[in-house]
LUMTIZA-537235 format. One record per residue (C-alpha): residue number from 1; x, y, z. Coordinates in nm, 4 decimals. Example, Ala and Ser with C-alpha at 12.3 -4.5 7.8 and 13.67 -1.06 7.14 Angstrom:
REM LUMTIZA-537235
{pt 1, {1.2300, -0.4500, 0.7800}}
{pt 2, {1.3670, -0.1060, 0.7140}}
REM end
This chain:
REM LUMTIZA-537235
{pt 1, {-0.0023, -0.0096, 0.0052}}
{pt 2, {0.1073, 0.3571, -0.0758}}
{pt 3, {-0.0117, 0.6864, 0.0958}}
{pt 4, {-0.0043, 1.0479, 0.0083}}
{pt 5, {0.1923, 1.2770, 0.2372}}
{pt 6, {-0.0289, 1.5823, 0.1796}}
{pt 7, {-0.3818, 1.4467, 0.2009}}
{pt 8, {-0.3068, 1.1093, 0.3660}}
{pt 9, {-0.5105, 0.9195, 0.1180}}
{pt 10, {-0.4068, 0.5610, 0.0682}}
{pt 11, {-0.3759, 0.3519, -0.2425}}
{pt 12, {-0.3814, -0.0223, -0.2385}}
{pt 13, {-0.2466, -0.0338, -0.6025}}
{pt 14, {0.1413, -0.0206, -0.5706}}
{pt 15, {0.1798, 0.0700, -0.9258}}
{pt 16, {0.0361, 0.4206, -0.8763}}
{pt 17, {0.3191, 0.6768, -0.8212}}
{pt 18, {0.1299, 1.0144, -0.7864}}
{pt 19, {-0.1766, 1.1169, -0.5839}}
{pt 20, {-0.4808, 1.1235, -0.7860}}
{pt 21, {-0.6082, 1.4321, -0.5877}}
{pt 22, {-0.3219, 1.6795, -0.5549}}
{pt 23, {-0.0477, 1.5028, -0.7631}}
{pt 24, {0.1984, 1.4570, -0.4821}}
{pt 25, {0.4435, 1.1766, -0.4972}}
{pt 26, {0.3162, 0.8757, -0.2993}}
{pt 27, {0.5195, 0.7118, -0.0237}}
{pt 28, {0.6973, 0.3870, -0.0639}}
{pt 29, {0.4863, 0.0739, -0.0432}}
{pt 30, {0.4320, -0.0474, 0.3081}}
{pt 31, {0.2311, -0.2982, 0.5094}}
{pt 32, {-0.0559, -0.1514, 0.7027}}
{pt 33, {-0.0564, -0.4350, 0.9491}}
{pt 34, {0.2801, -0.3312, 1.0842}}
{pt 35, {0.3124, -0.0772, 1.3464}}
{pt 36, {0.2963, 0.2679, 1.1870}}
{pt 37, {0.5746, 0.4946, 1.2985}}
{pt 38, {0.4462, 0.8313, 1.4008}}
{pt 39, {0.6789, 1.1119, 1.2907}}
{pt 40, {0.8167, 1.3579, 1.5554}}
{pt 41, {0.6155, 1.6632, 1.6024}}
{pt 42, {0.7500, 1.9845, 1.4234}}
{pt 43, {0.9023, 2.2591, 1.6348}}
{pt 44, {0.6716, 2.5482, 1.6189}}
{pt 45, {0.8783, 2.7761, 1.8440}}
{pt 46, {1.0603, 3.0492, 1.6614}}
{pt 47, {1.4307, 3.0654, 1.6938}}
{pt 48, {1.5574, 3.3542, 1.9069}}
{pt 49, {1.7002, 3.6486, 1.7003}}
{pt 50, {2.0791, 3.6456, 1.7358}}
{pt 51, {2.2421, 3.9791, 1.7855}}
{pt 52, {2.5676, 4.0121, 1.6129}}
{pt 53, {2.8344, 4.2381, 1.7684}}
{pt 54, {2.9335, 4.5512, 1.5831}}
{pt 55, {3.1995, 4.4862, 1.3346}}
{pt 56, {3.1452, 4.1223, 1.3411}}
{pt 57, {3.0064, 4.1067, 0.9903}}
{pt 58, {3.3529, 4.1476, 0.8455}}
{pt 59, {3.5050, 3.8647, 1.0495}}
{pt 60, {3.2188, 3.6179, 0.9972}}
{pt 61, {3.2743, 3.3977, 0.6891}}
{pt 62, {3.0331, 3.4521, 0.4065}}
{pt 63, {2.7393, 3.2107, 0.3554}}
{pt 64, {2.8001, 2.9635, 0.0847}}
{pt 65, {2.5410, 2.8804, -0.1610}}
{pt 66, {2.3815, 2.5419, -0.1340}}
{pt 67, {2.2775, 2.5390, -0.4943}}
{pt 68, {2.4810, 2.2666, -0.6769}}
{pt 69, {2.4505, 2.2686, -1.0683}}
{pt 70, {2.6654, 2.1151, -1.3232}}
{pt 71, {2.9019, 2.3431, -1.5134}}
{pt 72, {2.7326, 2.4727, -1.8436}}
{pt 73, {2.8571, 2.2913, -2.1441}}
{pt 74, {2.9919, 2.5243, -2.4111}}
{pt 75, {3.1031, 2.4296, -2.7615}}
{pt 76, {3.4844, 2.3893, -2.8011}}
{pt 77, {3.6651, 2.7057, -2.9064}}
{pt 78, {3.7770, 2.7184, -3.2724}}
{pt 79, {4.1221, 2.6020, -3.3065}}
{pt 80, {4.3348, 2.7343, -3.5845}}
{pt 81, {4.5366, 2.4097, -3.5828}}
{pt 82, {4.2418, 2.1876, -3.6967}}
{pt 83, {4.2736, 2.0772, -4.0645}}
{pt 84, {4.0392, 2.2576, -4.3068}}
{pt 85, {3.9717, 2.2183, -4.6743}}
{pt 86, {3.9988, 2.5875, -4.7632}}
{pt 87, {4.3029, 2.5222, -4.9820}}
{pt 88, {4.1270, 2.2413, -5.1797}}
{pt 89, {3.7988, 2.4231, -5.2729}}
{pt 90, {3.9658, 2.6728, -5.5143}}
{pt 91, {4.1322, 2.3766, -5.6974}}
{pt 92, {3.7877, 2.1998, -5.7365}}
{pt 93, {3.6084, 2.5180, -5.8422}}
{pt 94, {3.8569, 2.5878, -6.1299}}
{pt 95, {3.7910, 2.2531, -6.2999}}
{pt 96, {3.4319, 2.3434, -6.4301}}
{pt 97, {3.5615, 2.6719, -6.5670}}
{pt 98, {3.8359, 2.4927, -6.7532}}
{pt 99, {3.5856, 2.2520, -6.9028}}
{pt 100, {3.3556, 2.5347, -7.0208}}
{pt 101, {3.6538, 2.7225, -7.1773}}
{pt 102, {3.7714, 2.4135, -7.3709}}
{pt 103, {3.4128, 2.3600, -7.4990}}
{pt 104, {3.3924, 2.7220, -7.6218}}
{pt 105, {3.7275, 2.6910, -7.7978}}
{pt 106, {3.6222, 2.3644, -7.9691}}
{pt 107, {3.2860, 2.5148, -8.0883}}
{pt 108, {3.4704, 2.8247, -8.2241}}
{pt 109, {3.7091, 2.6030, -8.4207}}
{pt 110, {3.4236, 2.3915, -8.5651}}
{pt 111, {3.2386, 2.7097, -8.6677}}
{pt 112, {3.5411, 2.8588, -8.8552}}
{pt 113, {3.5916, 2.5323, -9.0270}}
{pt 114, {3.2312, 2.5230, -9.1375}}
{pt 115, {3.2409, 2.8801, -9.2634}}
{pt 116, {3.5485, 2.8059, -9.4666}}
{pt 117, {3.3935, 2.4944, -9.6221}}
{pt 118, {3.0771, 2.6708, -9.7022}}
{pt 119, {3.2688, 2.9535, -9.8884}}
{pt 120, {3.4628, 2.6843, -10.0790}}
{pt 121, {3.1396, 2.5097, -10.1904}}
{pt 122, {2.9831, 2.8469, -10.2916}}
{pt 123, {3.2805, 2.9744, -10.4859}}
{pt 124, {3.3428, 2.6656, -10.6723}}
{pt 125, {3.0323, 2.6491, -10.8864}}
{pt 126, {3.0153, 3.0325, -10.9200}}
{pt 127, {3.3581, 3.0492, -11.0656}}
{pt 128, {3.2649, 2.7885, -11.3234}}
{pt 129, {2.9636, 2.9861, -11.4261}}
{pt 130, {3.1518, 3.3099, -11.4631}}
{pt 131, {3.4264, 3.1523, -11.6736}}
{pt 132, {3.1683, 3.0078, -11.9221}}
{pt 133, {2.8660, 3.2440, -11.9386}}
{pt 134, {2.5629, 3.0990, -12.1195}}
{pt 135, {2.4187, 3.2888, -12.4074}}
{pt 136, {2.0783, 3.4653, -12.3730}}
{pt 137, {1.8041, 3.2132, -12.4310}}
{pt 138, {1.5192, 3.3242, -12.6742}}
{pt 139, {1.3434, 2.9894, -12.7096}}
{pt 140, {0.9942, 2.9370, -12.5887}}
{pt 141, {0.9821, 2.6796, -12.3080}}
{pt 142, {0.7258, 2.5727, -12.0505}}
{pt 143, {0.8396, 2.8481, -11.8068}}
{pt 144, {0.5395, 3.0103, -11.6561}}
{pt 145, {0.4687, 3.3558, -11.5232}}
{pt 146, {0.1644, 3.3718, -11.2992}}
{pt 147, {0.0364, 3.0580, -11.4750}}
{pt 148, {0.1181, 3.1882, -11.8291}}
{pt 149, {0.3675, 3.0379, -12.0637}}
{pt 150, {0.6452, 3.2885, -12.1627}}
{pt 151, {0.9880, 3.2851, -12.3081}}
{pt 152, {1.3033, 3.2226, -12.0940}}
{pt 153, {1.4280, 3.5697, -12.1652}}
{pt 154, {1.1046, 3.7527, -12.0669}}
{pt 155, {1.0733, 3.5344, -11.7511}}
{pt 156, {1.4328, 3.5996, -11.6479}}
{pt 157, {1.3828, 3.9803, -11.6904}}
{pt 158, {1.0620, 3.9627, -11.4893}}
{pt 159, {1.2319, 3.7813, -11.2093}}
{pt 160, {1.5112, 4.0346, -11.2052}}
{pt 161, {1.2545, 4.2961, -11.1406}}
{pt 162, {1.1000, 4.1151, -10.8387}}
{pt 163, {0.8588, 3.8750, -10.9993}}
{pt 164, {0.4972, 3.8783, -10.8872}}
{pt 165, {0.5984, 4.1017, -10.5858}}
{pt 166, {0.7918, 4.3399, -10.7990}}
{pt 167, {0.6725, 4.6710, -10.9568}}
{pt 168, {0.5204, 4.4890, -11.2546}}
{pt 169, {0.3227, 4.2067, -11.0735}}
{pt 170, {0.1354, 3.9568, -11.2909}}
{pt 171, {0.0688, 4.0218, -11.6628}}
{pt 172, {-0.2771, 4.1144, -11.7922}}
{pt 173, {-0.2170, 3.9895, -12.1405}}
{pt 174, {-0.0767, 3.6705, -12.3013}}
{pt 175, {0.2838, 3.7122, -12.4482}}
{pt 176, {0.2316, 3.7797, -12.8184}}
{pt 177, {0.4097, 3.8992, -13.1280}}
{pt 178, {0.4755, 4.2760, -13.1078}}
{pt 179, {0.3882, 4.4977, -13.4096}}
{pt 180, {0.6983, 4.5511, -13.6365}}
{pt 181, {0.8590, 4.8955, -13.5808}}
{pt 182, {0.9093, 5.1431, -13.8699}}
{pt 183, {1.2807, 5.0368, -13.8674}}
{pt 184, {1.1758, 4.6729, -13.9336}}
{pt 185, {1.2488, 4.5306, -13.5953}}
{pt 186, {1.0263, 4.2378, -13.4646}}
{pt 187, {0.9879, 4.0636, -13.1358}}
{pt 188, {0.7457, 3.9723, -12.8596}}
{pt 189, {0.5904, 4.1558, -12.5743}}
{pt 190, {0.3598, 4.1208, -12.2754}}
{pt 191, {0.1685, 4.3847, -12.0839}}
{pt 192, {0.1231, 4.4620, -11.7125}}
{pt 193, {-0.0943, 4.6923, -11.5073}}
{pt 194, {0.0647, 4.7203, -11.1667}}
{pt 195, {0.1525, 5.0786, -11.0734}}
{pt 196, {0.1390, 5.2850, -11.3941}}
{pt 197, {0.1709, 4.9616, -11.6059}}
{pt 198, {0.4460, 4.8492, -11.8263}}
{pt 199, {0.5736, 4.6317, -12.1143}}
{pt 200, {0.8370, 4.3580, -12.1378}}
{pt 201, {0.9716, 4.3704, -12.4919}}
{pt 202, {1.1900, 4.1028, -12.6411}}
{pt 203, {1.3775, 4.1583, -12.9676}}
{pt 204, {1.3322, 3.8667, -13.2067}}
{pt 205, {1.6443, 3.6364, -13.2306}}
{pt 206, {1.6914, 3.7134, -13.6007}}
{pt 207, {1.6450, 4.0223, -13.8111}}
{pt 208, {1.3067, 4.0262, -14.0057}}
{pt 209, {1.2878, 3.9520, -14.3808}}
{pt 210, {1.2122, 4.3215, -14.4407}}
{pt 211, {1.5170, 4.4313, -14.2533}}
{pt 212, {1.8221, 4.2242, -14.3272}}
{pt 213, {2.0630, 4.4468, -14.1301}}
{pt 214, {2.2350, 4.2800, -13.8273}}
{pt 215, {2.0339, 4.2684, -13.5145}}
{pt 216, {2.2712, 4.3248, -13.2313}}
{pt 217, {1.9899, 4.3388, -12.9756}}
{pt 218, {1.8428, 4.0097, -13.0682}}
{pt 219, {1.7244, 3.8140, -12.7660}}
{pt 220, {1.7481, 4.1151, -12.5214}}
{pt 221, {1.4414, 4.2139, -12.3171}}
{pt 222, {1.3804, 4.5777, -12.2014}}
{pt 223, {1.1186, 4.7257, -11.9777}}
{pt 224, {0.8945, 5.0359, -12.0490}}
{pt 225, {0.7164, 5.1357, -11.7223}}
{pt 226, {0.5504, 5.4293, -11.5541}}
{pt 227, {0.4951, 5.7532, -11.7267}}
{pt 228, {0.7040, 5.6410, -12.0166}}
{pt 229, {0.4880, 5.3315, -12.0543}}
{pt 230, {0.1699, 5.5495, -12.0765}}
{pt 231, {0.3086, 5.7881, -12.3326}}
{pt 232, {0.4604, 5.5084, -12.5343}}
{pt 233, {0.1359, 5.3039, -12.5291}}
{pt 234, {-0.0642, 5.6046, -12.6384}}
{pt 235, {0.1745, 5.6628, -12.9386}}
{pt 236, {0.1271, 5.2962, -13.0493}}
{pt 237, {0.3988, 5.1076, -12.8693}}
{pt 238, {0.6470, 4.9215, -13.0974}}
{pt 239, {0.4616, 5.0333, -13.4149}}
{pt 240, {0.5007, 5.4073, -13.3202}}
{pt 241, {0.7591, 5.6289, -13.4648}}
{pt 242, {0.9713, 5.5699, -13.1649}}
{pt 243, {1.0078, 5.1958, -13.2593}}
{pt 244, {1.1535, 4.9298, -13.0230}}
{pt 245, {1.3318, 5.0460, -12.7025}}
{pt 246, {1.7099, 5.0037, -12.7221}}
{pt 247, {1.7604, 4.9887, -12.3370}}
{pt 248, {1.6014, 5.0278, -11.9989}}
{pt 249, {1.5309, 5.3822, -11.8534}}
{pt 250, {1.7956, 5.5579, -11.6593}}
{pt 251, {1.8231, 5.8565, -11.4270}}
{pt 252, {1.9298, 6.1939, -11.5541}}
{pt 253, {1.9595, 6.5416, -11.3936}}
{pt 254, {1.6000, 6.6522, -11.4827}}
{pt 255, {1.4562, 6.2965, -11.3984}}
{pt 256, {1.4862, 5.9977, -11.6187}}
{pt 257, {1.5265, 5.9076, -11.9928}}
{pt 258, {1.4724, 5.5994, -12.2152}}
{pt 259, {1.6092, 5.5635, -12.5580}}
{pt 260, {1.4252, 5.4093, -12.8517}}
{pt 261, {1.5109, 5.3297, -13.2276}}
{pt 262, {1.4090, 5.6728, -13.3529}}
{pt 263, {1.3905, 5.8939, -13.0499}}
{pt 264, {1.3762, 5.9060, -12.6739}}
{pt 265, {1.1507, 5.9859, -12.3893}}
{pt 266, {1.2304, 6.2123, -12.0876}}
{pt 267, {1.0629, 6.2296, -11.7553}}
{pt 268, {1.0758, 6.5525, -11.5411}}
{pt 269, {1.0795, 6.4764, -11.1673}}
{pt 270, {0.9504, 6.8424, -11.0933}}
{pt 271, {0.6474, 6.8247, -11.3157}}
{pt 272, {0.5955, 6.4422, -11.3329}}
{pt 273, {0.5554, 6.4806, -11.7063}}
{pt 274, {0.6993, 6.2670, -11.9922}}
{pt 275, {0.7791, 6.3955, -12.3356}}
{pt 276, {0.8933, 6.2145, -12.6489}}
{pt 277, {1.1747, 6.3686, -12.8656}}
{pt 278, {1.3045, 6.2467, -13.1938}}
{pt 279, {1.6687, 6.1763, -13.2497}}
{pt 280, {1.8697, 6.4661, -13.3978}}
{pt 281, {1.8952, 6.4330, -13.7789}}
{pt 282, {2.2419, 6.3345, -13.8975}}
REM end
C-alpha cells in the first residue's frame, strides 16, 4: 500500500506513483498491518534572534550557496590548428571553368571550319559559271509567269524586277508578237498593269525579212514602265515612230530618260511629265 503525504489518502495499488487528488508523490509501499511509525512533531517555536556584535560582519565567513548545478557545457573554441579544406576548394572550383573554356574553343574552331568549307562550296560553282557564261536564251519553253507560258528571256527579266511581288506584278495579257517597228524590228511583248503599267519587250532572235541588217539586240528584253509606258502606249508602242526600245530607262539630271530606235522619252521629276523627242537628224 502507498499513501499521500499531503492528503493522507491511501492507495492499495502499488503501481500508482502520484496522488490522484493533488498530484503529490506517494510514499514507498508499506504493510498497513505493521506498527506505523509516527513522525516527531514539528518545532513551532521560533528561533531567538541572534544579535551580532558590531564589526562582526567582516570577521564572519560569508554564507555559501547550497545550490549545486553542473557547469554549463559550451562548444569547444575554434582551433586554428584543426585541418580545413579551404585550400582544396579553389582547385575544385577551377575545373568546371576549364571545361567550359575548352568547350567554347572547340565550338569556335568547328564554326570557323564550317564557314571556310561553305565558302569553298559556294565559290566553286560560281567560278565555273563566270568563266563560261551561257548565251541569252530566246526559245519558248514551258516556263510560266503567274500561270502563263512565256519565253525564258522575258521570264528572266521579270524575275530580276522582283517577279510577282515586284513593280510589274502579274501580266494582264498573253505574251504575243509585237507589231513591227518602222525600222523593221520584230519581237514579242507582254503587258502589265501594276503601278502605272508596263511592257516587257523582247527582240526577235533574227532580223526580219524586211530588214536584213544585223540585229545586235536580238534576244534582249527591255522594260517600259510608269509615265514612259503610258506615253509610249498612247503613241502605239512598238509600231509608233519611236520603234523598239534600245535599253531600260535610266536617271538623268532632270529626272529619267529611255532611248528608242528613232527617239527618246524624258521624264521631269518636278512636273512628273513625260515627253517624247526624235533623235537629232544626222
